[in-house]
MOPAC internal coordinates of N, CA, C and O (Angstrom, degrees):
PM7 1SCF
backbone

  N    0.0000 0     0.00 0     0.00 0    0    0    0
  C    1.4430 1     0.00 0     0.00 0    1    0    0
  C    1.5199 1   109.30 1     0.00 0    2    1    0
  O    1.2310 1   120.83 1   -51.14 1    3    2    1
  N    1.3248 1   116.01 1   128.86 1    3    2    1
  C    1.4676 1   120.47 1  -179.13 1    5    3    2
  C    1.5424 1   108.34 1   -92.50 1    6    5    3
  O    1.2310 1   120.94 1   -57.67 1    7    6    5
  N    1.3415 1   115.81 1   122.33 1    7    6    5
  C    1.4469 1   122.36 1  -177.35 1    9    7    6
  C    1.5369 1   109.55 1  -122.38 1   10    9    7
  O    1.2310 1   120.91 1   -44.76 1   11   10    9
  N    1.3199 1   115.86 1   135.24 1   11   10    9
  C    1.4721 1   122.23 1   176.49 1   13   11   10
  C    1.5067 1   109.80 1  -105.20 1   14   13   11
  O    1.2310 1   120.53 1   -54.37 1   15   14   13
  N    1.3384 1   116.58 1   125.63 1   15   14   13
  C    1.4729 1   122.92 1   178.07 1   17   15   14
  C    1.5229 1   107.33 1  -110.31 1   18   17   15
  O    1.2310 1   120.41 1   -58.54 1   19   18   17
  N    1.3255 1   116.83 1   121.46 1   19   18   17
  C    1.4658 1   121.38 1  -178.77 1   21   19   18
  C    1.5320 1   108.67 1  -121.85 1   22   21   19
  O    1.2310 1   121.04 1   -61.80 1   23   22   21
  N    1.3482 1   115.62 1   118.20 1   23   22   21
  C    1.4513 1   121.26 1   179.75 1   25   23   22
  C    1.5295 1   106.69 1  -161.02 1   26   25   23
  O    1.2310 1   120.34 1   -42.43 1   27   26   25
  N    1.3357 1   116.95 1   137.57 1   27   26   25
  C    1.4573 1   119.46 1  -179.73 1   29   27   26
  C    1.5330 1   111.60 1   -73.45 1   30   29   27
  O    1.2310 1   119.26 1   166.18 1   31   30   29
  N    1.2810 1   119.01 1   -13.82 1   31   30   29
  C    1.4703 1   123.17 1   176.58 1   33   31   30
  C    1.5297 1   110.28 1   -92.03 1   34   33   31
  O    1.2310 1   121.38 1   -65.43 1   35   34   33
  N    1.3621 1   114.97 1   114.57 1   35   34   33
  C    1.4729 1   118.12 1   179.38 1   37   35   34
  C    1.5182 1   110.04 1   -63.05 1   38   37   35
  O    1.2310 1   120.69 1   146.94 1   39   38   37
  N    1.3445 1   116.28 1   -33.06 1   39   38   37
  C    1.4758 1   119.52 1   178.21 1   41   39   38
  C    1.5342 1   111.04 1   -62.95 1   42   41   39
  O    1.2310 1   120.57 1   135.21 1   43   42   41
  N    1.3425 1   116.52 1   -44.79 1   43   42   41
  C    1.4608 1   119.24 1  -179.78 1   45   43   42
  C    1.5101 1   110.59 1   -66.84 1   46   45   43
  O    1.2310 1   119.97 1   140.92 1   47   46   45
  N    1.3363 1   117.65 1   -39.08 1   47   46   45
  C    1.4720 1   118.99 1   176.28 1   49   47   46
  C    1.5313 1   110.20 1   -59.17 1   50   49   47
  O    1.2310 1   120.62 1   136.81 1   51   50   49
  N    1.2977 1   116.41 1   -43.19 1   51   50   49
  C    1.4771 1   121.57 1  -179.15 1   53   51   50
  C    1.5221 1   109.99 1   -63.57 1   54   53   51
  O    1.2310 1   120.11 1   135.74 1   55   54   53
  N    1.3536 1   117.40 1   -44.26 1   55   54   53
  C    1.4777 1   119.99 1   179.68 1   57   55   54
  C    1.5330 1   109.68 1   -61.16 1   58   57   55
  O    1.2310 1   120.03 1   133.50 1   59   58   57
  N    1.3046 1   117.55 1   -46.50 1   59   58   57
  C    1.4680 1   120.92 1  -179.21 1   61   59   58
  C    1.5535 1   109.84 1   -64.42 1   62   61   59
  O    1.2310 1   120.50 1   133.82 1   63   62   61
  N    1.3300 1   116.66 1   -46.18 1   63   62   61
  C    1.4677 1   119.25 1   179.77 1   65   63   62
  C    1.5091 1   111.86 1   -60.57 1   66   65   63
  O    1.2310 1   120.25 1   136.72 1   67   66   65
  N    1.3652 1   117.12 1   -43.28 1   67   66   65
  C    1.4601 1   120.30 1   179.28 1   69   67   66
  C    1.5269 1   111.35 1   -63.36 1   70   69   67
  O    1.2310 1   121.04 1   139.22 1   71   70   69
  N    1.3180 1   115.61 1   -40.78 1   71   70   69
  C    1.4686 1   119.13 1   177.71 1   73   71   70
  C    1.5153 1   111.37 1   -64.16 1   74   73   71
  O    1.2310 1   120.13 1   135.74 1   75   74   73
  N    1.3171 1   117.35 1   -44.26 1   75   74   73
  C    1.4541 1   121.29 1   177.39 1   77   75   74
  C    1.5571 1   111.32 1   -61.14 1   78   77   75
  O    1.2310 1   121.28 1   139.52 1   79   78   77
  N    1.3343 1   115.16 1   -40.48 1   79   78   77
  C    1.4774 1   119.07 1   179.43 1   81   79   78
  C    1.5117 1   110.25 1   -63.55 1   82   81   79
  O    1.2310 1   119.85 1   138.69 1   83   82   81
  N    1.3404 1   117.89 1   -41.31 1   83   82   81
  C    1.4697 1   120.88 1   178.73 1   85   83   82
  C    1.5457 1   110.70 1   -65.38 1   86   85   83
  O    1.2310 1   120.70 1   153.71 1   87   86   85
  N    1.3236 1   116.26 1   -26.29 1   87   86   85
  C    1.4644 1   120.67 1   178.42 1   89   87   86
  C    1.5474 1   111.30 1   -84.95 1   90   89   87
  O    1.2310 1   120.63 1   178.58 1   91   90   89
  N    1.3280 1   116.41 1    -1.42 1   91   90   89
  C    1.4492 1   120.04 1   176.23 1   93   91   90
  C    1.5326 1   115.10 1   100.76 1   94   93   91
  O    1.2310 1   120.03 1  -176.84 1   95   94   93
  N    1.3293 1   117.54 1     3.16 1   95   94   93
  C    1.4684 1   120.48 1   178.83 1   97   95   94
  C    1.5318 1   107.85 1   -89.67 1   98   97   95
  O    1.2310 1   120.49 1   -57.46 1   99   98   97
  N    1.3245 1   116.66 1   122.54 1   99   98   97
  C    1.4542 1   121.09 1  -175.00 1  101   99   98
  C    1.5070 1   113.63 1  -110.48 1  102  101   99
  O    1.2310 1   119.59 1   151.87 1  103  102  101
  N    1.3240 1   118.39 1   -28.13 1  103  102  101
  C    1.4718 1   122.89 1  -173.52 1  105  103  102
  C    1.5226 1   108.63 1   -93.38 1  106  105  103
  O    1.2310 1   121.01 1   -96.14 1  107  106  105
  N    1.3596 1   115.67 1    83.86 1  107  106  105
  C    1.4520 1   120.42 1  -173.64 1  109  107  106
  C    1.5135 1   110.10 1  -120.91 1  110  109  107
  O    1.2310 1   121.18 1   -56.71 1  111  110  109
  N    1.3376 1   115.35 1   123.29 1  111  110  109
  C    1.4553 1   122.74 1   176.71 1  113  111  110
  C    1.5189 1   107.35 1  -103.25 1  114  113  111
  O    1.2310 1   120.13 1   -16.46 1  115  114  113
  N    1.3500 1   117.35 1   163.54 1  115  114  113
  C    1.4370 1   119.07 1   179.15 1  117  115  114
  C    1.5139 1   113.52 1  -145.14 1  118  117  115
  O    1.2310 1   121.46 1   -22.24 1  119  118  117
  N    1.3197 1   114.80 1   157.76 1  119  118  117
  C    1.4644 1   122.50 1   176.07 1  121  119  118
  C    1.5077 1   108.35 1  -141.88 1  122  121  119
  O    1.2310 1   121.07 1   -31.92 1  123  122  121
  N    1.3625 1   115.56 1   148.08 1  123  122  121
  C    1.4710 1   120.00 1  -177.35 1  125  123  122
  C    1.5206 1   113.88 1   -92.43 1  126  125  123
  O    1.2310 1   120.27 1   173.85 1  127  126  125
  N    1.3431 1   117.08 1    -6.15 1  127  126  125
  C    1.4687 1   121.10 1   174.45 1  129  127  126
  C    1.5214 1   107.21 1  -162.15 1  130  129  127
  O    1.2310 1   121.30 1    -0.16 1  131  130  129
  N    1.3285 1   115.12 1   179.84 1  131  130  129
  C    1.4543 1   119.33 1  -177.25 1  133  131  130
  C    1.5256 1   114.30 1   -63.15 1  134  133  131
  O    1.2310 1   120.69 1   145.40 1  135  134  133
  N    1.3278 1   116.28 1   -34.60 1  135  134  133
  C    1.4503 1   120.07 1   179.31 1  137  135  134
  C    1.5340 1   109.90 1   -64.64 1  138  137  135
  O    1.2310 1   120.45 1   131.26 1  139  138  137
  N    1.3656 1   116.75 1   -48.74 1  139  138  137
  C    1.4640 1   120.47 1   176.88 1  141  139  138
  C    1.5168 1   110.60 1   -61.81 1  142  141  139
  O    1.2310 1   120.87 1   139.68 1  143  142  141
  N    1.3275 1   115.94 1   -40.32 1  143  142  141
  C    1.4617 1   120.21 1   179.25 1  145  143  142
  C    1.5232 1   110.47 1   -61.07 1  146  145  143
  O    1.2310 1   120.16 1   133.23 1  147  146  145
  N    1.3268 1   117.30 1   -46.77 1  147  146  145
  C    1.4587 1   120.33 1   179.71 1  149  147  146
  C    1.5147 1   111.60 1   -61.97 1  150  149  147
  O    1.2310 1   121.05 1   139.10 1  151  150  149
  N    1.3597 1   115.60 1   -40.90 1  151  150  149
  C    1.4738 1   119.45 1   179.61 1  153  151  150
  C    1.5227 1   110.58 1   -62.33 1  154  153  151
  O    1.2310 1   119.82 1   141.70 1  155  154  153
  N    1.3233 1   117.96 1   -38.30 1  155  154  153
  C    1.4645 1   121.86 1   174.66 1  157  155  154
  C    1.5054 1   111.20 1   -63.53 1  158  157  155
  O    1.2310 1   120.85 1   135.29 1  159  158  157
  N    1.3267 1   115.98 1   -44.71 1  159  158  157
  C    1.4573 1   120.74 1   179.57 1  161  159  158
  C    1.5152 1   110.93 1   -60.00 1  162  161  159
  O    1.2310 1   121.16 1   133.56 1  163  162  161
  N    1.3214 1   115.38 1   -46.44 1  163  162  161
  C    1.4601 1   120.90 1  -177.94 1  165  163  162
  C    1.5332 1   111.34 1   -64.38 1  166  165  163
  O    1.2310 1   120.85 1   141.67 1  167  166  165
  N    1.3302 1   115.98 1   -38.33 1  167  166  165
  C    1.4712 1   120.78 1  -178.72 1  169  167  166
  C    1.5370 1   112.28 1   -79.45 1  170  169  167
  O    1.2310 1   120.42 1   159.53 1  171  170  169
  N    1.3165 1   116.80 1   -20.47 1  171  170  169
  C    1.4940 1   122.42 1  -176.63 1  173  171  170
  C    1.5234 1   109.74 1  -129.54 1  174  173  171
  O    1.2310 1   119.13 1  -109.45 1  175  174  173
  N    1.3339 1   119.27 1    70.55 1  175  174  173
  C    1.4679 1   121.14 1  -177.62 1  177  175  174
  C    1.5245 1   112.43 1   -65.62 1  178  177  175
  O    1.2310 1   119.86 1   175.97 1  179  178  177
  N    1.3665 1   117.87 1    -4.03 1  179  178  177
  C    1.4491 1   119.86 1   176.67 1  181  179  178
  C    1.5272 1   112.80 1   -91.31 1  182  181  179
  O    1.2310 1   120.59 1  -171.35 1  183  182  181
  N    1.3499 1   116.48 1     8.65 1  183  182  181
  C    1.4971 1   119.10 1   174.82 1  185  183  182
  C    1.5222 1   108.09 1   -59.15 1  186  185  183
  O    1.2310 1   121.16 1   -42.99 1  187  186  185
  N    1.3189 1   115.39 1   137.01 1  187  186  185
  C    1.4718 1   120.35 1  -174.89 1  189  187  186
  C    1.5254 1   114.08 1  -108.53 1  190  189  187
  O    1.2310 1   120.21 1   172.62 1  191  190  189
  N    1.3336 1   117.20 1    -7.38 1  191  190  189
  C    1.4583 1   120.32 1   175.72 1  193  191  190
  C    1.5227 1   109.23 1  -161.34 1  194  193  191
  O    1.2310 1   121.29 1   -35.60 1  195  194  193
  N    1.3432 1   115.14 1   144.40 1  195  194  193
  C    1.4514 1   122.38 1   175.98 1  197  195  194
  C    1.5040 1   108.55 1  -117.97 1  198  197  195
  O    1.2310 1   120.77 1   -50.50 1  199  198  197
  N    1.3511 1   116.14 1   129.50 1  199  198  197
  C    1.4581 1   123.10 1   173.13 1  201  199  198
  C    1.5086 1   104.35 1  -119.20 1  202  201  199
  O    1.2310 1   119.98 1   -63.23 1  203  202  201
  N    1.3414 1   117.65 1   116.77 1  203  202  201
  C    1.4598 1   120.37 1  -174.18 1  205  203  202
  C    1.5171 1   112.95 1  -134.37 1  206  205  203
  O    1.2310 1   121.92 1   -32.95 1  207  206  205
  N    1.3228 1   113.93 1   147.05 1  207  206  205
  C    1.4633 1   122.60 1   172.57 1  209  207  206
  C    1.5275 1   107.15 1   -79.16 1  210  209  207
  O    1.2310 1   120.12 1   -15.27 1  211  210  209
  N    1.3248 1   117.38 1   164.73 1  211  210  209
  C    1.4579 1   121.70 1   177.14 1  213  211  210
  C    1.5228 1   110.47 1   -93.08 1  214  213  211
  O    1.2310 1   120.86 1   124.62 1  215  214  213
  N    1.3439 1   115.95 1   -55.38 1  215  214  213
  C    1.4626 1   121.73 1  -173.29 1  217  215  214
  C    1.5382 1   111.33 1   -86.86 1  218  217  215
  O    1.2310 1   121.13 1   -76.93 1  219  218  217
  N    1.3432 1   115.45 1   103.07 1  219  218  217
  C    1.4538 1   121.99 1   178.94 1  221  219  218
  C    1.5016 1   109.56 1  -145.01 1  222  221  219
  O    1.2310 1   120.10 1   -24.98 1  223  222  221
  N    1.3475 1   117.42 1   155.02 1  223  222  221
  C    1.4809 1   119.78 1   176.61 1  225  223  222
  C    1.5336 1   110.14 1   -74.66 1  226  225  223
  O    1.2310 1   121.75 1    -6.37 1  227  226  225
  N    1.2920 1   114.26 1   173.63 1  227  226  225
  C    1.4618 1   124.67 1   177.90 1  229  227  226
  C    1.5381 1   112.16 1    67.57 1  230  229  227
  O    1.2310 1   120.64 1   107.57 1  231  230  229
  N    1.3264 1   116.38 1   -72.43 1  231  230  229
  C    1.4726 1   122.08 1   174.97 1  233  231  230
  C    1.5106 1   107.35 1  -136.15 1  234  233  231
  O    1.2310 1   119.61 1   -60.84 1  235  234  233
  N    1.3285 1   118.35 1   119.16 1  235  234  233
  C    1.4555 1   120.01 1  -177.75 1  237  235  234
  C    1.5201 1   111.70 1   -75.18 1  238  237  235
  O    1.2310 1   120.68 1    -8.60 1  239  238  237
  N    1.3188 1   116.31 1   171.40 1  239  238  237
  C    1.4514 1   121.31 1  -177.10 1  241  239  238
  C    1.5150 1   114.41 1   -62.49 1  242  241  239
  O    1.2310 1   120.43 1   144.29 1  243  242  241
  N    1.3316 1   116.78 1   -35.71 1  243  242  241
  C    1.4612 1   119.57 1   178.82 1  245  243  242
  C    1.5384 1   110.58 1   -66.98 1  246  245  243
  O    1.2310 1   120.71 1   138.25 1  247  246  245
  N    1.3087 1   116.24 1   -41.75 1  247  246  245
  C    1.4644 1   119.46 1   176.44 1  249  247  246
  C    1.5388 1   110.86 1   -64.49 1  250  249  247
  O    1.2310 1   120.70 1   142.60 1  251  250  249
  N    1.3327 1   116.27 1   -37.40 1  251  250  249
  C    1.4530 1   119.90 1   178.37 1  253  251  250
  C    1.5386 1   110.40 1   -64.44 1  254  253  251
  O    1.2310 1   120.98 1   134.73 1  255  254  253
  N    1.3433 1   115.73 1   -45.27 1  255  254  253
  C    1.4758 1   119.17 1   178.89 1  257  255  254
  C    1.5212 1   110.55 1   -58.88 1  258  257  255
  O    1.2310 1   119.85 1   134.92 1  259  258  257
  N    1.3354 1   117.89 1   -45.08 1  259  258  257
  C    1.4563 1   120.36 1  -179.32 1  261  259  258
  C    1.5336 1   111.30 1   -63.78 1  262  261  259
  O    1.2310 1   120.15 1   141.66 1  263  262  261
  N    1.3175 1   117.33 1   -38.34 1  263  262  261
  C    1.4697 1   121.37 1   178.92 1  265  263  262
  C    1.5185 1   109.50 1   -67.09 1  266  265  263
  O    1.2310 1   120.09 1   136.25 1  267  266  265
  N    1.3310 1   117.43 1   -43.75 1  267  266  265
  C    1.4622 1   122.18 1   178.73 1  269  267  266
  C    1.5274 1   109.91 1   -60.84 1  270  269  267
  O    1.2310 1   120.65 1   133.31 1  271  270  269
  N    1.3175 1   116.37 1   -46.69 1  271  270  269
  C    1.4762 1   120.74 1  -178.00 1  273  271  270
  C    1.5307 1   112.42 1   -66.83 1  274  273  271
  O    1.2310 1   120.18 1   154.47 1  275  274  273
  N    1.3345 1   117.26 1   -25.53 1  275  274  273
  C    1.4604 1   119.28 1  -179.33 1  277  275  274
  C    1.5329 1   111.66 1   -82.05 1  278  277  275
  O    1.2310 1   119.62 1   172.82 1  279  278  277
  N    1.3230 1   118.33 1    -7.18 1  279  278  277
  C    1.4684 1   123.56 1   178.86 1  281  279  278
  C    1.5385 1   108.39 1   -96.99 1  282  281  279
  O    1.2310 1   120.75 1   -58.69 1  283  282  281
  N    1.3202 1   116.17 1   121.31 1  283  282  281
  C    1.4686 1   120.68 1  -175.18 1  285  283  282
  C    1.5442 1   112.72 1   -58.32 1  286  285  283
  O    1.2310 1   119.96 1   155.10 1  287  286  285
  N    1.3321 1   117.68 1   -24.90 1  287  286  285
  C    1.4626 1   119.69 1   177.75 1  289  287  286
  C    1.5275 1   113.40 1   -65.03 1  290  289  287
  O    1.2310 1   121.28 1   155.01 1  291  290  289
  N    1.3346 1   115.16 1   -24.99 1  291  290  289
  C    1.4665 1   119.27 1  -171.07 1  293  291  290
  C    1.5252 1   114.01 1  -120.66 1  294  293  291
  O    1.2310 1   120.46 1  -161.57 1  295  294  293
  N    1.3080 1   116.72 1    18.43 1  295  294  293
  C    1.4805 1   121.26 1  -177.22 1  297  295  294
  C    1.5339 1   111.48 1   -57.23 1  298  297  295
  O    1.2310 1   120.42 1   141.63 1  299  298  297
  N    1.3306 1   116.80 1   -38.37 1  299  298  297
  C    1.4772 1   120.07 1  -175.88 1  301  299  298
  C    1.5337 1   112.43 1  -103.85 1  302  301  299
  O    1.2310 1   119.61 1  -169.35 1  303  302  301
  N    1.3111 1   118.36 1    10.65 1  303  302  301
  C    1.4486 1   121.95 1  -179.37 1  305  303  302
  C    1.5178 1   111.49 1   -65.79 1  306  305  303
  O    1.2310 1   119.77 1   -51.57 1  307  306  305
  N    1.3368 1   118.04 1   128.43 1  307  306  305
  C    1.4911 1   119.27 1   176.41 1  309  307  306
  C    1.5366 1   109.29 1   -68.00 1  310  309  307
  O    1.2310 1   121.00 1   -47.46 1  311  310  309
  N    1.3292 1   115.69 1   132.54 1  311  310  309
  C    1.4788 1   121.91 1   179.58 1  313  311  310
  C    1.5245 1   108.29 1  -128.44 1  314  313  311
  O    1.2310 1   121.56 1   -50.58 1  315  314  313
  N    1.3357 1   114.63 1   129.42 1  315  314  313
  C    1.4536 1   121.50 1   172.53 1  317  315  314
  C    1.5101 1   108.17 1  -117.19 1  318  317  315
  O    1.2310 1   120.49 1   -50.67 1  319  318  317
  N    1.3014 1   116.67 1   129.33 1  319  318  317
  C    1.4651 1   120.75 1   176.29 1  321  319  318
  C    1.5255 1   108.83 1  -100.03 1  322  321  319
  O    1.2310 1   121.35 1   -51.38 1  323  322  321
  N    1.3311 1   115.03 1   128.62 1  323  322  321
  C    1.4419 1   122.39 1   179.31 1  325  323  322
  C    1.5295 1   107.27 1  -115.80 1  326  325  323
  O    1.2310 1   119.61 1   -66.54 1  327  326  325
  N    1.3245 1   118.35 1   113.46 1  327  326  325
  C    1.4600 1   119.37 1  -169.93 1  329  327  326
  C    1.5316 1   112.44 1  -153.93 1  330  329  327
  O    1.2310 1   121.20 1   -15.16 1  331  330  329
  N    1.3134 1   115.31 1   164.84 1  331  330  329
  C    1.4673 1   121.03 1   172.71 1  333  331  330
  C    1.5137 1   110.80 1   -83.38 1  334  333  331
  O    1.2310 1   120.53 1   168.95 1  335  334  333
  N    1.3331 1   116.59 1   -11.05 1  335  334  333
  C    1.4961 1   121.72 1  -177.93 1  337  335  334
  C    1.5175 1   107.31 1   -76.69 1  338  337  335
  O    1.2310 1   120.16 1   -85.15 1  339  338  337
  N    1.3496 1   117.30 1    94.85 1  339  338  337
  C    1.4404 1   120.02 1  -175.08 1  341  339  338
  C    1.5137 1   116.51 1  -107.57 1  342  341  339
  O    1.2310 1   120.46 1  -174.40 1  343  342  341
  N    1.3335 1   116.72 1     5.60 1  343  342  341
  C    1.4679 1   119.81 1   179.58 1  345  343  342
  C    1.5197 1   112.63 1   -68.97 1  346  345  343
  O    1.2310 1   121.22 1   -25.82 1  347  346  345
  N    1.3171 1   115.27 1   154.18 1  347  346  345
  C    1.4728 1   119.73 1  -178.96 1  349  347  346
  C    1.5263 1   111.46 1   -59.71 1  350  349  347
  O    1.2310 1   119.60 1   139.71 1  351  350  349
  N    1.3451 1   118.37 1   -40.29 1  351  350  349
  C    1.4558 1   119.12 1  -178.66 1  353  351  350
  C    1.5248 1   111.40 1   -66.56 1  354  353  351
  O    1.2310 1   119.94 1   145.31 1  355  354  353
  N    1.3530 1   117.71 1   -34.69 1  355  354  353
  C    1.4312 1   120.90 1   178.85 1  357  355  354
  C    1.5314 1   110.62 1   -68.01 1  358  357  355
  O    1.2310 1   120.28 1   138.46 1  359  358  357
  N    1.3201 1   117.06 1   -41.54 1  359  358  357
  C    1.4535 1   121.57 1   178.31 1  361  359  358
  C    1.5508 1   109.45 1   -61.00 1  362  361  359
  O    1.2310 1   120.72 1   133.63 1  363  362  361
  N    1.3190 1   116.24 1   -46.37 1  363  362  361
  C    1.4646 1   120.91 1  -178.99 1  365  363  362
  C    1.5597 1   109.32 1   -63.29 1  366  365  363
  O    1.2310 1   120.05 1   137.56 1  367  366  365
  N    1.3299 1   117.51 1   -42.44 1  367  366  365
  C    1.4598 1   121.08 1   177.98 1  369  367  366
  C    1.5125 1   110.80 1   -59.22 1  370  369  367
  O    1.2310 1   120.26 1   134.80 1  371  370  369
  N    1.3382 1   117.11 1   -45.20 1  371  370  369
  C    1.4573 1   121.21 1  -179.07 1  373  371  370
  C    1.5360 1   111.10 1   -65.50 1  374  373  371
  O    1.2310 1   120.39 1   137.96 1  375  374  373
  N    1.3346 1   116.86 1   -42.04 1  375  374  373
  C    1.4665 1   119.71 1   179.50 1  377  375  374
  C    1.5348 1   110.76 1   -64.63 1  378  377  375
  O    1.2310 1   120.62 1   138.99 1  379  378  377
  N    1.3110 1   116.42 1   -41.01 1  379  378  377
  C    1.4666 1   119.99 1   178.17 1  381  379  378
  C    1.5267 1   111.63 1   -63.38 1  382  381  379
  O    1.2310 1   120.86 1   148.55 1  383  382  381
  N    1.3258 1   115.96 1   -31.45 1  383  382  381
  C    1.4916 1   120.31 1  -179.70 1  385  383  382
  C    1.5246 1   110.50 1   -74.62 1  386  385  383
  O    1.2310 1   119.93 1   162.60 1  387  386  385
  N    1.3392 1   117.73 1   -17.40 1  387  386  385
  C    1.4459 1   119.27 1   178.21 1  389  387  386
  C    1.5009 1   116.49 1   122.19 1  390  389  387
  O    1.2310 1   119.66 1  -172.14 1  391  390  389
  N    1.3166 1   118.26 1     7.86 1  391  390  389
  C    1.4545 1   121.49 1   176.88 1  393  391  390
  C    1.5263 1   109.65 1   -71.12 1  394  393  391
  O    1.2310 1   120.46 1   -42.74 1  395  394  393
  N    1.3291 1   116.73 1   137.26 1  395  394  393
  C    1.4623 1   120.72 1   179.13 1  397  395  394
  C    1.5124 1   113.51 1   -85.19 1  398  397  395
  O    1.2310 1   120.59 1   150.77 1  399  398  397
  N    1.3335 1   116.49 1   -29.23 1  399  398  397
  C    1.4557 1   120.59 1   178.39 1  401  399  398
  C    1.5037 1   108.66 1  -155.90 1  402  401  399
  O    1.2310 1   120.93 1   -10.38 1  403  402  401
  N    1.3458 1   115.84 1   169.62 1  403  402  401
  C    1.4377 1   122.14 1  -166.00 1  405  403  402
  C    1.5240 1   108.50 1  -143.63 1  406  405  403
  O    1.2310 1   119.64 1   -49.93 1  407  406  405
  N    1.3146 1   118.29 1   130.07 1  407  406  405
  C    1.4663 1   123.17 1   177.34 1  409  407  406
  C    1.5215 1   107.49 1  -125.15 1  410  409  407
  O    1.2310 1   121.21 1   -50.26 1  411  410  409
  N    1.3356 1   115.29 1   129.74 1  411  410  409
  C    1.4719 1   119.58 1   177.12 1  413  411  410
  C    1.5300 1   109.66 1   -95.17 1  414  413  411
  O    1.2310 1   121.10 1   -48.83 1  415  414  413
  N    1.3333 1   115.50 1   131.17 1  415  414  413
  C    1.4735 1   121.06 1   177.01 1  417  415  414
  C    1.5279 1   108.05 1   -77.49 1  418  417  415
  O    1.2310 1   119.84 1   -32.80 1  419  418  417
  N    1.3302 1   117.91 1   147.20 1  419  418  417
  C    1.4452 1   127.17 1    -7.40 1  421  419  418
  C    1.5356 1   110.52 1   -74.99 1  422  421  419
  O    1.2310 1   120.87 1   -23.38 1  423  422  421
  N    1.3210 1   115.93 1   156.62 1  423  422  421
  C    1.4464 1   120.81 1  -178.93 1  425  423  422
  C    1.5205 1   109.58 1  -138.77 1  426  425  423
  O    1.2310 1   120.85 1   -16.92 1  427  426  425
  N    1.3243 1   115.99 1   163.08 1  427  426  425
  C    1.4504 1   120.42 1   178.45 1  429  427  426
  C    1.5354 1   109.52 1  -100.44 1  430  429  427
  O    1.2310 1   120.31 1   -22.05 1  431  430  429
  N    1.3204 1   117.02 1   157.95 1  431  430  429
  C    1.4693 1   119.67 1   175.68 1  433  431  430
  C    1.5418 1   112.06 1   -53.79 1  434  433  431
  O    1.2310 1   120.57 1   145.87 1  435  434  433
  N    1.3475 1   116.51 1   -34.13 1  435  434  433
  C    1.4624 1   120.20 1   179.94 1  437  435  434
  C    1.5252 1   110.99 1   -63.21 1  438  437  435
  O    1.2310 1   120.48 1   141.02 1  439  438  437
  N    1.3260 1   116.68 1   -38.98 1  439  438  437
  C    1.4879 1   120.03 1   178.38 1  441  439  438
  C    1.4943 1   109.94 1   -63.44 1  442  441  439
  O    1.2310 1   119.78 1   135.65 1  443  442  441
  N    1.3196 1   118.02 1   -44.35 1  443  442  441
  C    1.4600 1   120.96 1   179.26 1  445  443  442
  C    1.5327 1   110.06 1   -62.69 1  446  445  443
  O    1.2310 1   120.50 1   137.93 1  447  446  445
  N    1.3127 1   116.64 1   -42.07 1  447  446  445
  C    1.4617 1   120.53 1   177.56 1  449  447  446
  C    1.5110 1   111.89 1   -59.51 1  450  449  447
  O    1.2310 1   120.73 1   133.94 1  451  450  449
  N    1.3470 1   116.20 1   -46.06 1  451  450  449
  C    1.4565 1   120.68 1  -179.70 1  453  451  450
  C    1.5146 1   112.55 1   -64.08 1  454  453  451
  O    1.2310 1   120.28 1   137.64 1  455  454  453
  N    1.3448 1   117.07 1   -42.36 1  455  454  453
  C    1.4706 1   120.91 1  -179.15 1  457  455  454
  C    1.5340 1   109.05 1   -66.78 1  458  457  455
  O    1.2310 1   120.03 1   139.56 1  459  458  457
  N    1.3406 1   117.55 1   -40.44 1  459  458  457
  C    1.4610 1   120.42 1   177.14 1  461  459  458
  C    1.5450 1   110.05 1   -59.77 1  462  461  459
  O    1.2310 1   121.21 1   136.14 1  463  462  461
  N    1.3085 1   115.29 1   -43.86 1  463  462  461
  C    1.4825 1   119.02 1  -178.72 1  465  463  462
  C    1.5237 1   110.35 1   -61.66 1  466  465  463
  O    1.2310 1   120.11 1   137.70 1  467  466  465
  N    1.3216 1   117.39 1   -42.30 1  467  466  465
  C    1.4761 1   121.67 1  -179.99 1  469  467  466
  C    1.5235 1   109.21 1   -63.66 1  470  469  467
  O    1.2310 1   120.28 1   130.99 1  471  470  469
  N    1.3242 1   117.07 1   -49.01 1  471  470  469
  C    1.4445 1   120.93 1  -176.90 1  473  471  470
  C    1.5381 1   112.45 1   -64.64 1  474  473  471
  O    1.2310 1   121.03 1   144.26 1  475  474  473
  N    1.3235 1   115.63 1   -35.74 1  475  474  473
  C    1.4477 1   119.97 1  -179.21 1  477  475  474
  C    1.5294 1   112.90 1   -85.37 1  478  477  475
  O    1.2310 1   120.61 1   174.64 1  479  478  477
  N    1.3385 1   116.45 1    -5.36 1  479  478  477
  C    1.4573 1   120.69 1   179.35 1  481  479  478
  C    1.5345 1   111.81 1    71.32 1  482  481  479
  O    1.2310 1   120.75 1  -148.73 1  483  482  481
  N    1.3329 1   116.18 1    31.27 1  483  482  481
  C    1.4664 1   122.16 1  -178.19 1  485  483  482
  C    1.5259 1   107.66 1  -106.31 1  486  485  483
  O    1.2310 1   120.89 1   -47.32 1  487  486  485
  N    1.3107 1   115.91 1   132.68 1  487  486  485
  C    1.4616 1   119.78 1   175.28 1  489  487  486
  C    1.5090 1   109.69 1   -80.14 1  490  489  487
  O    1.2310 1   120.41 1   -38.22 1  491  490  489
  N    1.2951 1   116.82 1   141.78 1  491  490  489
  C    1.4848 1   122.03 1   177.78 1  493  491  490
  C    1.5026 1   109.65 1   -68.71 1  494  493  491
  O    1.2310 1   120.10 1   180.00 1  495  494  493

């Protein structure tokens, strides 16, 4: 499964990538902001999941999600937002934009595993 991780923090990208690798996901692409993320999406339309931060320079995660959802290639792409924005209104805004699930930082590998299972429709 090809997964794109977009976060302006290289440390957070590494944490997510390492967690995904421990869960058996090996084909992981990354971007440092929404623009890089979109460029990866456009160049790799076979990406099967997007994990994105909200607060990033250039193009934030919410803008990226809206752009992804407006492209017919990615209408059904599972998207998980990983962010420090944990307020109810932020969660609702992200869900309305097309996010499938939401993780508030800091998080444990178990939380990422559970959210992935929900988004992928896999029972634990």
